[in-house]
Legacy VTK file of the C-alpha trace (Angstrom):
# vtk DataFile Version 3.0
C-alpha trace
ASCII
DATASET POLYDATA
POINTS 254 float
19.746 77.521 40.957
17.005 75.090 40.023
16.048 72.656 42.785
12.938 71.081 41.341
13.863 67.586 42.500
14.479 68.686 46.068
11.360 70.852 46.178
9.202 67.986 44.926
10.772 65.622 47.476
10.159 68.098 50.314
6.510 68.536 49.325
6.010 64.762 49.131
7.621 64.225 52.535
5.320 66.791 54.151
2.262 65.223 52.484
3.272 61.761 53.688
4.153 62.789 57.234
1.342 65.219 57.947
1.882 68.619 59.626
2.847 67.380 63.097
5.534 64.921 62.038
6.673 67.267 59.250
7.501 69.810 61.952
9.535 67.100 63.691
11.395 66.505 60.426
12.130 70.227 60.109
13.588 70.183 63.627
15.839 67.236 62.781
17.032 68.941 59.602
17.713 72.215 61.409
19.827 70.363 63.989
21.803 68.639 61.269
20.510 65.153 61.991
21.151 62.613 59.291
19.022 60.289 57.254
19.172 57.272 59.571
18.152 59.331 62.600
15.202 60.791 60.705
14.084 57.391 59.426
14.210 55.995 62.952
12.264 58.824 64.587
9.726 59.285 61.799
9.091 55.630 60.949
5.821 55.093 59.057
4.954 52.762 56.161
4.784 55.395 53.423
6.779 58.199 55.045
10.076 56.291 55.171
10.407 56.253 51.393
9.575 59.957 51.115
11.998 60.983 53.882
14.776 58.900 52.291
14.052 60.552 48.936
14.277 63.981 50.561
17.727 63.260 51.995
18.868 61.878 48.638
17.676 65.067 46.920
19.416 67.238 49.523
22.706 65.482 48.846
22.273 65.485 45.070
21.393 69.181 44.878
23.620 70.448 47.689
20.863 71.764 49.955
22.061 72.476 53.525
20.045 71.121 56.447
18.975 74.559 57.683
17.671 75.513 54.257
15.896 72.172 53.874
14.236 72.754 57.262
12.948 76.122 56.053
11.440 74.485 52.967
9.738 71.812 55.071
8.323 74.428 57.451
7.034 76.434 54.490
5.305 73.439 52.911
3.853 72.498 56.300
2.429 75.998 56.746
0.883 75.777 53.272
-0.754 72.457 54.135
-2.195 73.889 57.331
-3.588 76.912 55.476
-5.162 74.739 52.802
-6.859 72.638 55.464
-8.660 75.695 56.725
-10.469 75.923 53.372
-12.783 72.914 53.430
-15.222 72.271 50.625
-17.976 69.653 50.888
-20.188 68.711 47.940
-22.809 66.038 47.468
-22.360 63.301 44.856
-25.141 61.168 43.362
-25.671 58.251 41.001
-28.934 57.492 39.264
-31.731 59.717 37.940
-30.953 63.407 37.655
-33.239 66.275 38.630
-32.738 69.344 36.407
-33.958 71.680 39.127
-31.235 70.505 41.515
-27.857 70.105 39.777
-25.530 67.592 41.462
-22.185 65.977 40.687
-22.332 62.468 39.194
-20.529 59.645 40.989
-18.765 58.327 37.868
-17.358 61.740 37.007
-16.272 62.547 40.558
-14.631 59.158 41.093
-12.581 59.621 37.931
-11.585 63.122 39.032
-10.479 61.925 42.475
-8.296 59.206 40.943
-6.903 61.685 38.415
-5.860 64.012 41.261
-3.707 61.340 42.899
-0.084 62.141 42.138
1.544 60.309 45.033
-1.038 58.060 46.696
-4.530 56.708 46.161
-6.313 54.709 48.861
-9.666 53.095 48.122
-12.046 50.724 49.878
-14.997 48.849 48.375
-17.316 45.996 49.218
-18.171 44.797 45.721
-16.088 45.371 42.597
-16.563 44.433 38.971
-14.396 45.046 35.877
-15.273 48.573 34.796
-13.312 50.033 31.816
-13.449 53.688 32.904
-12.205 52.790 36.387
-9.490 50.541 34.962
-8.225 53.355 32.707
-8.095 55.853 35.566
-6.305 53.460 37.909
-3.803 52.438 35.243
-3.028 56.108 34.556
-2.501 56.736 38.281
-0.013 53.859 38.518
1.795 54.965 35.360
2.335 58.485 36.687
3.919 57.073 39.835
1.091 57.072 42.374
1.001 54.268 44.925
-2.452 52.678 44.681
-3.910 50.598 47.529
-7.391 49.073 47.241
-9.126 47.268 50.116
-11.756 44.774 48.914
-14.094 42.260 50.457
-13.630 38.585 49.597
-16.280 36.034 48.710
-15.446 34.135 51.884
-15.625 37.278 53.980
-19.002 38.192 52.479
-20.410 34.889 53.672
-22.339 34.120 50.496
-23.741 37.627 50.024
-21.499 38.337 47.045
-21.711 36.273 43.881
-19.563 35.851 40.800
-15.797 36.289 40.714
-13.728 37.576 43.600
-13.997 41.394 43.819
-10.208 41.556 43.527
-10.466 40.283 39.930
-11.801 43.708 38.933
-8.275 45.096 39.360
-6.347 42.333 37.595
-5.925 44.514 34.493
-4.065 47.185 36.487
-0.523 45.999 37.250
0.877 47.722 40.309
-2.342 48.023 42.321
-1.796 46.723 45.847
-4.812 44.781 47.080
-5.757 44.340 50.741
-8.496 42.589 52.709
-9.773 42.501 56.263
-8.082 39.450 57.792
-10.700 39.049 60.485
-11.126 36.186 62.919
-14.334 34.459 61.809
-14.928 33.313 65.376
-14.810 36.824 66.786
-16.537 38.515 63.824
-18.916 35.866 62.422
-21.272 38.225 60.568
-18.975 41.160 59.815
-18.384 42.721 56.396
-15.789 45.043 54.891
-18.464 47.478 53.784
-16.596 50.795 53.529
-16.692 52.642 50.205
-14.262 55.515 49.782
-11.343 56.919 47.811
-8.642 59.277 49.107
-6.245 61.107 46.784
-2.968 62.423 48.206
-4.658 62.809 51.605
-6.296 65.998 50.307
-9.503 64.779 48.636
-11.942 62.223 50.056
-14.912 60.661 48.260
-17.091 58.875 50.797
-20.463 57.307 50.087
-22.601 54.284 49.365
-21.242 53.452 45.892
-19.082 50.385 45.335
-16.397 50.367 42.643
-18.753 48.996 40.007
-20.276 50.419 36.856
-23.802 49.900 38.196
-23.006 51.906 41.336
-21.402 54.688 39.325
-24.153 54.987 36.706
-27.356 53.026 37.311
-28.093 52.695 41.025
-29.266 55.526 43.231
-26.184 56.124 45.364
-25.231 59.100 47.501
-21.982 60.409 48.871
-19.919 63.453 49.724
-16.733 64.839 48.208
-14.531 66.551 50.790
-11.653 68.714 49.635
-9.285 70.096 52.261
-9.636 69.919 56.010
-8.586 67.036 58.231
-11.025 64.394 56.960
-8.973 63.163 53.958
-5.783 63.004 56.033
-7.479 61.206 58.919
-9.135 58.668 56.620
-5.786 57.864 55.015
-4.063 57.606 58.386
-6.730 55.218 59.677
-6.316 52.921 56.681
-2.540 53.091 57.077
-2.795 52.099 60.741
-5.121 49.203 59.901
-2.466 48.023 57.455
0.413 48.526 59.884
-1.292 46.636 62.712
-2.269 43.721 60.483
-6.021 44.259 60.601
-5.758 44.752 56.848
-3.405 42.361 55.119
-2.133 42.026 51.543
-4.388 39.904 49.377
-2.406 37.230 47.592
-3.477 35.050 44.705
LINES 1 255
254 0 1 2 3 4 5 6 7 8 9 10 11 12 13 14 15 16 17 18 19 20 21 22 23 24 25 26 27 28 29 30 31 32 33 34 35 36 37 38 39 40 41 42 43 44 45 46 47 48 49 50 51 52 53 54 55 56 57 58 59 60 61 62 63 64 65 66 67 68 69 70 71 72 73 74 75 76 77 78 79 80 81 82 83 84 85 86 87 88 89 90 91 92 93 94 95 96 97 98 99 100 101 102 103 104 105 106 107 108 109 110 111 112 113 114 115 116 117 118 119 120 121 122 123 124 125 126 127 128 129 130 131 132 133 134 135 136 137 138 139 140 141 142 143 144 145 146 147 148 149 150 151 152 153 154 155 156 157 158 159 160 161 162 163 164 165 166 167 168 169 170 171 172 173 174 175 176 177 178 179 180 181 182 183 184 185 186 187 188 189 190 191 192 193 194 195 196 197 198 199 200 201 202 203 204 205 206 207 208 209 210 211 212 213 214 215 216 217 218 219 220 221 222 223 224 225 226 227 228 229 230 231 232 233 234 235 236 237 238 239 240 241 242 243 244 245 246 247 248 249 250 251 252 253
């Protein structure tokens, strides 16, 4: 019997919960606990939707709780095995050196976004309309990925950023959820949201000096690392999620 919908839902729930809470979900399923109990015990901004979808798929495809628990444990074990295989590569923008081949920032950024099937989290200080980035982000939204981008604001930059608001760079991508650091100017008078990163499905992390601008991707000398596997992508995503949940990062309106 084909159970593609359930299998996809189980994999997404494990990815959203992480190994520890996924094991908790497996325990609840094995004990026959229902949807509301699981949503209460495993409450998290993104995980709730995935857990609800899993229970819906179980009901629709007639999957017993014990069998669903076995699936969740299997996917969790696969995640843990994949984390043991960590790959770290350097990424550069600017002049190339034929004797030392390196990955280009523009290419790697596009690849990271293209790998996001469920979630893409990004942070940038500056941002400018950039057609290649716009196309990649639009494609991610169209295939169903949830896209969150944290940007600095002109007010937050304290005059160090010029031109339009960085958020305007994403106005051509309906569905992107924009966030900013809602800091207390009195407590943080000279602070900046200066992080630059992108995380795809909590499996791949691009971390470096490049903003989400065409100049950073192509013309400047910028350096970064691309981390595939291991705990770093998951932890980066969880930290951003907690900053959102606690209100340090807030939705950017207007």
